[in-house]
ROLUMLUM-906410 format. One record per residue (C-alpha): residue in one letter; x, y, z. Coordinates in steps of 0.1 Angstrom, whole numbers. Layout:
<node><residuo>A</residuo><x>X</x><y>Y</y><z>Z</z></node>
...
//
This chain:
<node><residuo>M</residuo><x>-23</x><y>-89</y><z>143</z></node>
<node><residuo>T</residuo><x>-25</x><y>-58</y><z>121</z></node>
<node><residuo>L</residuo><x>-14</x><y>-31</y><z>147</z></node>
<node><residuo>P</residuo><x>-23</x><y>-10</y><z>154</z></node>
<node><residuo>L</residuo><x>-58</x><y>-16</y><z>136</z></node>
<node><residuo>F</residuo><x>-69</x><y>22</y><z>141</z></node>
<node><residuo>G</residuo><x>-39</x><y>36</y><z>119</z></node>
<node><residuo>D</residuo><x>-22</x><y>31</y><z>87</z></node>
<node><residuo>G</residuo><x>-16</x><y>-7</y><z>94</z></node>
<node><residuo>Q</residuo><x>19</x><y>-8</y><z>98</z></node>
<node><residuo>G</residuo><x>21</x><y>-39</y><z>117</z></node>
<node><residuo>G</residuo><x>-2</x><y>-27</y><z>116</z></node>
<node><residuo>V</residuo><x>-5</x><y>-7</y><z>133</z></node>
<node><residuo>P</residuo><x>-2</x><y>26</y><z>135</z></node>
<node><residuo>L</residuo><x>-18</x><y>54</y><z>152</z></node>
<node><residuo>P</residuo><x>-35</x><y>84</y><z>134</z></node>
<node><residuo>P</residuo><x>-11</x><y>114</y><z>143</z></node>
<node><residuo>L</residuo><x>-16</x><y>132</y><z>176</z></node>
<node><residuo>P</residuo><x>-44</x><y>156</y><z>169</z></node>
<node><residuo>V</residuo><x>-34</x><y>197</y><z>169</z></node>
<node><residuo>Y</residuo><x>-52</x><y>229</y><z>173</z></node>
<node><residuo>Q</residuo><x>-56</x><y>260</y><z>160</z></node>
<node><residuo>K</residuo><x>-50</x><y>282</y><z>189</z></node>
<node><residuo>V</residuo><x>-86</x><y>297</y><z>196</z></node>
<node><residuo>P</residuo><x>-111</x><y>298</y><z>224</z></node>
<node><residuo>C</residuo><x>-124</x><y>262</y><z>220</z></node>
<node><residuo>C</residuo><x>-158</x><y>266</y><z>236</z></node>
<node><residuo>I</residuo><x>-169</x><y>279</y><z>201</z></node>
<node><residuo>P</residuo><x>-175</x><y>259</y><z>169</z></node>
<node><residuo>P</residuo><x>-161</x><y>237</y><z>155</z></node>
<node><residuo>Y</residuo><x>-151</x><y>224</y><z>193</z></node>
<node><residuo>M</residuo><x>-176</x><y>211</y><z>215</z></node>
<node><residuo>G</residuo><x>-177</x><y>210</y><z>254</z></node>
<node><residuo>R</residuo><x>-155</x><y>229</y><z>281</z></node>
<node><residuo>C</residuo><x>-122</x><y>237</y><z>275</z></node>
<node><residuo>C</residuo><x>-97</x><y>212</y><z>288</z></node>
<node><residuo>E</residuo><x>-62</x><y>227</y><z>272</z></node>
<node><residuo>P</residuo><x>-35</x><y>215</y><z>296</z></node>
<node><residuo>K</residuo><x>-13</x><y>238</y><z>318</z></node>
<node><residuo>R</residuo><x>21</x><y>225</y><z>312</z></node>
<node><residuo>C</residuo><x>20</x><y>210</y><z>275</z></node>
<node><residuo>P</residuo><x>4</x><y>233</y><z>254</z></node>
<node><residuo>I</residuo><x>-13</x><y>222</y><z>222</z></node>
<node><residuo>P</residuo><x>12</x><y>232</y><z>191</z></node>
<node><residuo>E</residuo><x>-5</x><y>251</y><z>164</z></node>
<node><residuo>G</residuo><x>-16</x><y>232</y><z>134</z></node>
<node><residuo>P</residuo><x>-46</x><y>222</y><z>117</z></node>
<node><residuo>N</residuo><x>-78</x><y>210</y><z>134</z></node>
<node><residuo>P</residuo><x>-89</x><y>174</y><z>125</z></node>
<node><residuo>F</residuo><x>-122</x><y>182</y><z>131</z></node>
<node><residuo>L</residuo><x>-126</x><y>206</y><z>102</z></node>
<node><residuo>H</residuo><x>-123</x><y>170</y><z>80</z></node>
<node><residuo>P</residuo><x>-138</x><y>147</y><z>101</z></node>
<node><residuo>W</residuo><x>-141</x><y>120</y><z>70</z></node>
<node><residuo>N</residuo><x>-113</x><y>99</y><z>66</z></node>
<node><residuo>L</residuo><x>-108</x><y>71</y><z>40</z></node>
<node><residuo>R</residuo><x>-77</x><y>43</y><z>45</z></node>
<node><residuo>G</residuo><x>-64</x><y>22</y><z>20</z></node>
<node><residuo>I</residuo><x>-41</x><y>-4</y><z>29</z></node>
<node><residuo>F</residuo><x>-19</x><y>-32</y><z>9</z></node>
<node><residuo>L</residuo><x>8</x><y>-58</y><z>14</z></node>
<node><residuo>H</residuo><x>22</x><y>-82</y><z>-13</z></node>
<node><residuo>T</residuo><x>54</x><y>-106</y><z>-4</z></node>
<node><residuo>G</residuo><x>73</x><y>-127</y><z>-26</z></node>
<node><residuo>R</residuo><x>69</x><y>-167</y><z>-25</z></node>
<node><residuo>A</residuo><x>92</x><y>-175</y><z>5</z></node>
<node><residuo>R</residuo><x>105</x><y>-209</y><z>2</z></node>
<node><residuo>I</residuo><x>94</x><y>-231</y><z>31</z></node>
<node><residuo>A</residuo><x>123</x><y>-243</y><z>55</z></node>
<node><residuo>D</residuo><x>103</x><y>-276</y><z>66</z></node>
<node><residuo>E</residuo><x>122</x><y>-307</y><z>55</z></node>
<node><residuo>H</residuo><x>95</x><y>-325</y><z>43</z></node>
<node><residuo>L</residuo><x>77</x><y>-296</y><z>27</z></node>
<node><residuo>K</residuo><x>115</x><y>-280</y><z>10</z></node>
<node><residuo>N</residuo><x>104</x><y>-279</y><z>-24</z></node>
<node><residuo>E</residuo><x>68</x><y>-257</y><z>-13</z></node>
<node><residuo>R</residuo><x>68</x><y>-217</y><z>-16</z></node>
<node><residuo>F</residuo><x>43</x><y>-198</y><z>3</z></node>
<node><residuo>G</residuo><x>29</x><y>-161</y><z>-8</z></node>
<node><residuo>F</residuo><x>10</x><y>-139</y><z>10</z></node>
<node><residuo>Q</residuo><x>-12</x><y>-107</y><z>-2</z></node>
<node><residuo>Q</residuo><x>-33</x><y>-85</y><z>12</z></node>
<node><residuo>A</residuo><x>-55</x><y>-52</y><z>10</z></node>
<node><residuo>E</residuo><x>-78</x><y>-35</y><z>35</z></node>
<node><residuo>V</residuo><x>-98</x><y>-4</y><z>28</z></node>
<node><residuo>R</residuo><x>-114</x><y>16</y><z>62</z></node>
<node><residuo>L</residuo><x>-136</x><y>47</y><z>64</z></node>
<node><residuo>G</residuo><x>-140</x><y>66</y><z>95</z></node>
<node><residuo>Y</residuo><x>-157</x><y>96</y><z>108</z></node>
<node><residuo>L</residuo><x>-139</x><y>118</y><z>136</z></node>
<node><residuo>A</residuo><x>-167</x><y>130</y><z>164</z></node>
<node><residuo>P</residuo><x>-155</x><y>159</y><z>190</z></node>
<node><residuo>T</residuo><x>-168</x><y>150</y><z>219</z></node>
<node><residuo>G</residuo><x>-151</x><y>180</y><z>236</z></node>
<node><residuo>C</residuo><x>-124</x><y>206</y><z>230</z></node>
<node><residuo>L</residuo><x>-91</x><y>181</y><z>232</z></node>
<node><residuo>T</residuo><x>-115</x><y>149</y><z>231</z></node>
<node><residuo>G</residuo><x>-133</x><y>125</y><z>199</z></node>
<node><residuo>L</residuo><x>-143</x><y>93</y><z>188</z></node>
<node><residuo>A</residuo><x>-141</x><y>76</y><z>157</z></node>
<node><residuo>P</residuo><x>-163</x><y>48</y><z>149</z></node>
<node><residuo>T</residuo><x>-150</x><y>26</y><z>117</z></node>
<node><residuo>I</residuo><x>-163</x><y>4</y><z>94</z></node>
<node><residuo>G</residuo><x>-132</x><y>-15</y><z>69</z></node>
<node><residuo>F</residuo><x>-130</x><y>-41</y><z>47</z></node>
<node><residuo>R</residuo><x>-102</x><y>-69</y><z>40</z></node>
<node><residuo>E</residuo><x>-90</x><y>-94</y><z>17</z></node>
<node><residuo>T</residuo><x>-63</x><y>-120</y><z>22</z></node>
<node><residuo>D</residuo><x>-51</x><y>-141</y><z>-3</z></node>
<node><residuo>I</residuo><x>-30</x><y>-171</y><z>4</z></node>
<node><residuo>D</residuo><x>-3</x><y>-187</y><z>-22</z></node>
<node><residuo>W</residuo><x>7</x><y>-222</y><z>-12</z></node>
<node><residuo>K</residuo><x>-6</x><y>-245</y><z>-41</z></node>
<node><residuo>K</residuo><x>8</x><y>-278</y><z>-30</z></node>
<node><residuo>N</residuo><x>0</x><y>-283</y><z>5</z></node>
<node><residuo>P</residuo><x>-25</x><y>-314</y><z>19</z></node>
<node><residuo>Y</residuo><x>-38</x><y>-290</y><z>51</z></node>
<node><residuo>M</residuo><x>-59</x><y>-266</y><z>33</z></node>
<node><residuo>H</residuo><x>-74</x><y>-257</y><z>-3</z></node>
<node><residuo>S</residuo><x>-87</x><y>-225</y><z>6</z></node>
<node><residuo>R</residuo><x>-72</x><y>-193</y><z>-9</z></node>
<node><residuo>H</residuo><x>-90</x><y>-164</y><z>-4</z></node>
<node><residuo>F</residuo><x>-103</x><y>-150</y><z>28</z></node>
<node><residuo>Q</residuo><x>-131</x><y>-121</y><z>35</z></node>
<node><residuo>E</residuo><x>-134</x><y>-101</y><z>63</z></node>
<node><residuo>L</residuo><x>-157</x><y>-75</y><z>75</z></node>
<node><residuo>Y</residuo><x>-145</x><y>-45</y><z>104</z></node>
<node><residuo>L</residuo><x>-163</x><y>-30</y><z>129</z></node>
<node><residuo>G</residuo><x>-147</x><y>-8</y><z>158</z></node>
<node><residuo>A</residuo><x>-147</x><y>25</y><z>173</z></node>
<node><residuo>Y</residuo><x>-116</x><y>39</y><z>191</z></node>
<node><residuo>A</residuo><x>-113</x><y>71</y><z>212</z></node>
<node><residuo>F</residuo><x>-89</x><y>99</y><z>223</z></node>
<node><residuo>T</residuo><x>-79</x><y>125</y><z>249</z></node>
<node><residuo>R</residuo><x>-54</x><y>149</y><z>254</z></node>
<node><residuo>C</residuo><x>-75</x><y>163</y><z>290</z></node>
<node><residuo>I</residuo><x>-47</x><y>148</y><z>310</z></node>
<node><residuo>D</residuo><x>-19</x><y>173</y><z>310</z></node>
<node><residuo>C</residuo><x>12</x><y>162</y><z>290</z></node>
<node><residuo>W</residuo><x>-7</x><y>129</y><z>280</z></node>
<node><residuo>Y</residuo><x>-23</x><y>116</y><z>247</z></node>
<node><residuo>W</residuo><x>-45</x><y>86</y><z>256</z></node>
<node><residuo>Q</residuo><x>-60</x><y>63</y><z>229</z></node>
<node><residuo>V</residuo><x>-84</x><y>33</y><z>236</z></node>
<node><residuo>G</residuo><x>-103</x><y>12</y><z>210</z></node>
<node><residuo>L</residuo><x>-123</x><y>-20</y><z>200</z></node>
<node><residuo>G</residuo><x>-129</x><y>-40</y><z>171</z></node>
<node><residuo>W</residuo><x>-140</x><y>-68</y><z>155</z></node>
<node><residuo>W</residuo><x>-131</x><y>-87</y><z>127</z></node>
<node><residuo>Q</residuo><x>-157</x><y>-110</y><z>115</z></node>
<node><residuo>Q</residuo><x>-150</x><y>-136</y><z>82</z></node>
<node><residuo>L</residuo><x>-176</x><y>-134</y><z>58</z></node>
<node><residuo>Y</residuo><x>-175</x><y>-172</y><z>46</z></node>
<node><residuo>R</residuo><x>-200</x><y>-181</y><z>75</z></node>
<node><residuo>L</residuo><x>-212</x><y>-153</y><z>104</z></node>
<node><residuo>Q</residuo><x>-203</x><y>-174</y><z>133</z></node>
<node><residuo>L</residuo><x>-194</x><y>-150</y><z>160</z></node>
<node><residuo>G</residuo><x>-173</x><y>-169</y><z>182</z></node>
<node><residuo>H</residuo><x>-163</x><y>-191</y><z>154</z></node>
<node><residuo>Y</residuo><x>-152</x><y>-172</y><z>131</z></node>
<node><residuo>G</residuo><x>-150</x><y>-138</y><z>144</z></node>
<node><residuo>M</residuo><x>-122</x><y>-122</y><z>163</z></node>
<node><residuo>M</residuo><x>-117</x><y>-89</y><z>187</z></node>
<node><residuo>E</residuo><x>-86</x><y>-67</y><z>192</z></node>
<node><residuo>G</residuo><x>-87</x><y>-42</y><z>215</z></node>
<node><residuo>L</residuo><x>-59</x><y>-14</y><z>222</z></node>
<node><residuo>L</residuo><x>-50</x><y>14</y><z>251</z></node>
<node><residuo>W</residuo><x>-22</x><y>33</y><z>239</z></node>
<node><residuo>G</residuo><x>-10</x><y>63</y><z>259</z></node>
<node><residuo>R</residuo><x>22</x><y>87</y><z>249</z></node>
<node><residuo>Y</residuo><x>34</x><y>113</y><z>278</z></node>
<node><residuo>Q</residuo><x>55</x><y>144</y><z>270</z></node>
<node><residuo>W</residuo><x>87</x><y>136</y><z>293</z></node>
<node><residuo>W</residuo><x>107</x><y>161</y><z>279</z></node>
<node><residuo>R</residuo><x>104</x><y>185</y><z>252</z></node>
<node><residuo>N</residuo><x>120</x><y>163</y><z>223</z></node>
<node><residuo>V</residuo><x>110</x><y>135</y><z>236</z></node>
<node><residuo>G</residuo><x>79</x><y>112</y><z>242</z></node>
<node><residuo>V</residuo><x>74</x><y>78</y><z>263</z></node>
<node><residuo>H</residuo><x>46</x><y>55</y><z>255</z></node>
<node><residuo>V</residuo><x>29</x><y>30</y><z>274</z></node>
<node><residuo>G</residuo><x>-1</x><y>7</y><z>267</z></node>
<node><residuo>T</residuo><x>-13</x><y>-30</y><z>256</z></node>
<node><residuo>Y</residuo><x>-30</x><y>-43</y><z>231</z></node>
<node><residuo>V</residuo><x>-51</x><y>-80</y><z>228</z></node>
<node><residuo>E</residuo><x>-66</x><y>-104</y><z>205</z></node>
<node><residuo>A</residuo><x>-94</x><y>-129</y><z>218</z></node>
<node><residuo>G</residuo><x>-112</x><y>-151</y><z>193</z></node>
<node><residuo>R</residuo><x>-106</x><y>-179</y><z>167</z></node>
<node><residuo>R</residuo><x>-96</x><y>-203</y><z>196</z></node>
<node><residuo>Q</residuo><x>-69</x><y>-183</y><z>209</z></node>
<node><residuo>G</residuo><x>-62</x><y>-150</y><z>229</z></node>
<node><residuo>F</residuo><x>-29</x><y>-127</y><z>224</z></node>
<node><residuo>V</residuo><x>-17</x><y>-99</y><z>244</z></node>
<node><residuo>R</residuo><x>9</x><y>-77</y><z>240</z></node>
<node><residuo>P</residuo><x>24</x><y>-49</y><z>261</z></node>
<node><residuo>I</residuo><x>32</x><y>-13</y><z>238</z></node>
<node><residuo>I</residuo><x>63</x><y>2</y><z>253</z></node>
<node><residuo>G</residuo><x>87</x><y>27</y><z>240</z></node>
<node><residuo>I</residuo><x>98</x><y>61</y><z>231</z></node>
<node><residuo>D</residuo><x>101</x><y>83</y><z>207</z></node>
<node><residuo>W</residuo><x>127</x><y>112</y><z>201</z></node>
<node><residuo>K</residuo><x>129</x><y>141</y><z>181</z></node>
<node><residuo>I</residuo><x>165</x><y>144</y><z>173</z></node>
<node><residuo>N</residuo><x>163</x><y>178</y><z>155</z></node>
<node><residuo>D</residuo><x>142</x><y>191</y><z>127</z></node>
<node><residuo>R</residuo><x>154</x><y>168</y><z>104</z></node>
<node><residuo>W</residuo><x>157</x><y>137</y><z>124</z></node>
<node><residuo>H</residuo><x>132</x><y>117</y><z>141</z></node>
<node><residuo>A</residuo><x>134</x><y>84</y><z>162</z></node>
<node><residuo>Y</residuo><x>111</x><y>56</y><z>172</z></node>
<node><residuo>A</residuo><x>111</x><y>27</y><z>196</z></node>
<node><residuo>V</residuo><x>80</x><y>13</y><z>207</z></node>
<node><residuo>Y</residuo><x>76</x><y>-23</y><z>205</z></node>
<node><residuo>P</residuo><x>58</x><y>-39</y><z>188</z></node>
<node><residuo>V</residuo><x>44</x><y>-15</y><z>167</z></node>
<node><residuo>D</residuo><x>67</x><y>16</y><z>157</z></node>
<node><residuo>T</residuo><x>101</x><y>9</y><z>147</z></node>
<node><residuo>K</residuo><x>114</x><y>33</y><z>126</z></node>
<node><residuo>I</residuo><x>141</x><y>62</y><z>117</z></node>
<node><residuo>V</residuo><x>126</x><y>95</y><z>99</z></node>
<node><residuo>Y</residuo><x>146</x><y>118</y><z>76</z></node>
<node><residuo>Q</residuo><x>125</x><y>151</y><z>70</z></node>
<node><residuo>V</residuo><x>135</x><y>158</y><z>34</z></node>
<node><residuo>N</residuo><x>108</x><y>188</y><z>28</z></node>
<node><residuo>P</residuo><x>78</x><y>198</y><z>49</z></node>
<node><residuo>A</residuo><x>56</x><y>174</y><z>22</z></node>
<node><residuo>F</residuo><x>84</x><y>145</y><z>18</z></node>
<node><residuo>C</residuo><x>105</x><y>123</y><z>45</z></node>
<node><residuo>L</residuo><x>123</x><y>91</y><z>41</z></node>
<node><residuo>A</residuo><x>121</x><y>60</y><z>64</z></node>
<node><residuo>L</residuo><x>138</x><y>27</y><z>77</z></node>
<node><residuo>A</residuo><x>113</x><y>12</y><z>94</z></node>
<node><residuo>G</residuo><x>108</x><y>-22</y><z>115</z></node>
<node><residuo>R</residuo><x>72</x><y>-42</y><z>98</z></node>
<node><residuo>P</residuo><x>55</x><y>-67</y><z>123</z></node>
<node><residuo>N</residuo><x>26</x><y>-87</y><z>107</z></node>
<node><residuo>R</residuo><x>5</x><y>-115</y><z>126</z></node>
<node><residuo>T</residuo><x>-29</x><y>-129</y><z>103</z></node>
<node><residuo>R</residuo><x>-47</x><y>-152</y><z>119</z></node>
<node><residuo>L</residuo><x>-79</x><y>-171</y><z>101</z></node>
<node><residuo>R</residuo><x>-103</x><y>-198</y><z>98</z></node>
<node><residuo>L</residuo><x>-104</x><y>-226</y><z>73</z></node>
<node><residuo>E</residuo><x>-137</x><y>-236</y><z>57</z></node>
<node><residuo>D</residuo><x>-153</x><y>-267</y><z>63</z></node>
<node><residuo>T</residuo><x>-146</x><y>-282</y><z>30</z></node>
<node><residuo>D</residuo><x>-107</x><y>-278</y><z>36</z></node>
<node><residuo>P</residuo><x>-87</x><y>-313</y><z>44</z></node>
<node><residuo>D</residuo><x>-89</x><y>-299</y><z>78</z></node>
<node><residuo>P</residuo><x>-123</x><y>-285</y><z>86</z></node>
<node><residuo>E</residuo><x>-127</x><y>-251</y><z>102</z></node>
<node><residuo>G</residuo><x>-90</x><y>-255</y><z>112</z></node>
<node><residuo>L</residuo><x>-69</x><y>-223</y><z>119</z></node>
<node><residuo>L</residuo><x>-39</x><y>-204</y><z>97</z></node>
<node><residuo>E</residuo><x>-16</x><y>-182</y><z>112</z></node>
<node><residuo>Y</residuo><x>9</x><y>-162</y><z>93</z></node>
<node><residuo>R</residuo><x>38</x><y>-138</y><z>108</z></node>
<node><residuo>M</residuo><x>64</x><y>-121</y><z>98</z></node>
<node><residuo>W</residuo><x>92</x><y>-93</y><z>106</z></node>
<node><residuo>G</residuo><x>104</x><y>-68</y><z>80</z></node>
<node><residuo>V</residuo><x>131</x><y>-42</y><z>81</z></node>
<node><residuo>E</residuo><x>119</x><y>-20</y><z>53</z></node>
<node><residuo>G</residuo><x>128</x><y>14</y><z>32</z></node>
<node><residuo>R</residuo><x>100</x><y>35</y><z>31</z></node>
<node><residuo>A</residuo><x>88</x><y>71</y><z>14</z></node>
<node><residuo>T</residuo><x>62</x><y>95</y><z>27</z></node>
<node><residuo>Y</residuo><x>45</x><y>121</y><z>3</z></node>
<node><residuo>Q</residuo><x>18</x><y>146</y><z>22</z></node>
<node><residuo>P</residuo><x>13</x><y>178</y><z>5</z></node>
<node><residuo>S</residuo><x>-16</x><y>185</y><z>28</z></node>
<node><residuo>V</residuo><x>-38</x><y>174</y><z>57</z></node>
<node><residuo>L</residuo><x>-62</x><y>158</y><z>34</z></node>
<node><residuo>F</residuo><x>-38</x><y>135</y><z>16</z></node>
<node><residuo>K</residuo><x>-11</x><y>109</y><z>24</z></node>
<node><residuo>I</residuo><x>8</x><y>81</y><z>11</z></node>
<node><residuo>D</residuo><x>35</x><y>56</y><z>20</z></node>
<node><residuo>T</residuo><x>54</x><y>35</y><z>-4</z></node>
<node><residuo>F</residuo><x>78</x><y>8</y><z>9</z></node>
<node><residuo>V</residuo><x>97</x><y>-21</y><z>2</z></node>
<node><residuo>G</residuo><x>119</x><y>-43</y><z>23</z></node>
<node><residuo>S</residuo><x>128</x><y>-82</y><z>33</z></node>
<node><residuo>T</residuo><x>113</x><y>-101</y><z>58</z></node>
<node><residuo>I</residuo><x>140</x><y>-111</y><z>85</z></node>
<node><residuo>W</residuo><x>116</x><y>-139</y><z>107</z></node>
<node><residuo>S</residuo><x>84</x><y>-154</y><z>95</z></node>
<node><residuo>F</residuo><x>66</x><y>-186</y><z>97</z></node>
<node><residuo>I</residuo><x>34</x><y>-204</y><z>90</z></node>
<node><residuo>K</residuo><x>8</x><y>-230</y><z>116</z></node>
<node><residuo>V</residuo><x>-20</x><y>-247</y><z>109</z></node>
<node><residuo>N</residuo><x>-36</x><y>-260</y><z>138</z></node>
<node><residuo>N</residuo><x>-71</x><y>-278</y><z>138</z></node>
<node><residuo>R</residuo><x>-105</x><y>-270</y><z>145</z></node>
<node><residuo>W</residuo><x>-95</x><y>-273</y><z>182</z></node>
<node><residuo>N</residuo><x>-64</x><y>-254</y><z>182</z></node>
<node><residuo>K</residuo><x>-43</x><y>-286</y><z>179</z></node>
<node><residuo>R</residuo><x>-9</x><y>-284</y><z>162</z></node>
<node><residuo>I</residuo><x>-7</x><y>-300</y><z>128</z></node>
<node><residuo>V</residuo><x>21</x><y>-281</y><z>113</z></node>
<node><residuo>Y</residuo><x>49</x><y>-254</y><z>122</z></node>
<node><residuo>T</residuo><x>72</x><y>-242</y><z>97</z></node>
<node><residuo>N</residuo><x>98</x><y>-210</y><z>89</z></node>
<node><residuo>L</residuo><x>101</x><y>-195</y><z>61</z></node>
<node><residuo>K</residuo><x>134</x><y>-185</y><z>44</z></node>
<node><residuo>D</residuo><x>135</x><y>-145</y><z>37</z></node>
<node><residuo>T</residuo><x>120</x><y>-131</y><z>10</z></node>
<node><residuo>W</residuo><x>108</x><y>-96</y><z>-5</z></node>
<node><residuo>Y</residuo><x>80</x><y>-73</y><z>8</z></node>
<node><residuo>A</residuo><x>63</x><y>-42</y><z>-7</z></node>
<node><residuo>G</residuo><x>29</x><y>-23</y><z>-4</z></node>
<node><residuo>A</residuo><x>13</x><y>11</y><z>2</z></node>
<node><residuo>H</residuo><x>-10</x><y>28</y><z>27</z></node>
<node><residuo>I</residuo><x>-29</x><y>56</y><z>17</z></node>
<node><residuo>Y</residuo><x>-50</x><y>84</y><z>34</z></node>
<node><residuo>L</residuo><x>-73</x><y>105</y><z>25</z></node>
<node><residuo>S</residuo><x>-100</x><y>131</y><z>45</z></node>
<node><residuo>Y</residuo><x>-125</x><y>155</y><z>38</z></node>
//
């Protein structure tokens, strides 16, 4: 679970920032369609995202080699590294609506040298997807997305592919408070996975902003200046991969989950560039290996370890 799959990978996820618009007539270029500006919740002033429709995102995550807690594997260590890049295009379908097709590539490297379950170390995946958003419903911001991850080892869609779906809405409940509702779904590689999205965000003042949105966005942010902020945040990660047919358990399934707490620094000098760097510690993680029919072979917790990474966002 790299929630949200349409955002910066914090977990995933998360989502791209709420689109904001300059207050100009919305029936002239670059807008398209009739104007549907909400009545009670006016759109804040800001840059028009359709002026820079192309976006390129890079995501990198590296964990230290964690000790395995299981007694018969107590001398083993497990390391995880993931790098991802995505290219997207934001196309307007109305003055407050848009559609964003995306293509991406992800490589996952597993550092688990001495184990009887798998020899595979490197996994490559291709991503194709799209998400749409609208602010035409008064006080609501809705996003819906659908994506497909395909392992490149073998192009068997049902065997090595996985679908992800997202429905996420934010309601401007009060002047400085937003309420989030939605759901996230995975299907494929012999397993289904459904999680609700629920929570709030609260702009305490001009400096502080708190987010408590399960399971995708948990953080408290301090705005140092308009271009730089610091945050204390949580990070979920769920990765599920099918092994190769040459492994000791042919075409088995490997799953890695973790939850971490991190310090984060964000620098965004303009709407064209943003970088997040983070370093933290896992507080809960495990690995699971199943056979090709999804019957469990091994399940073990991991000791806590450090992790670090970065998200880079460019638009043009």
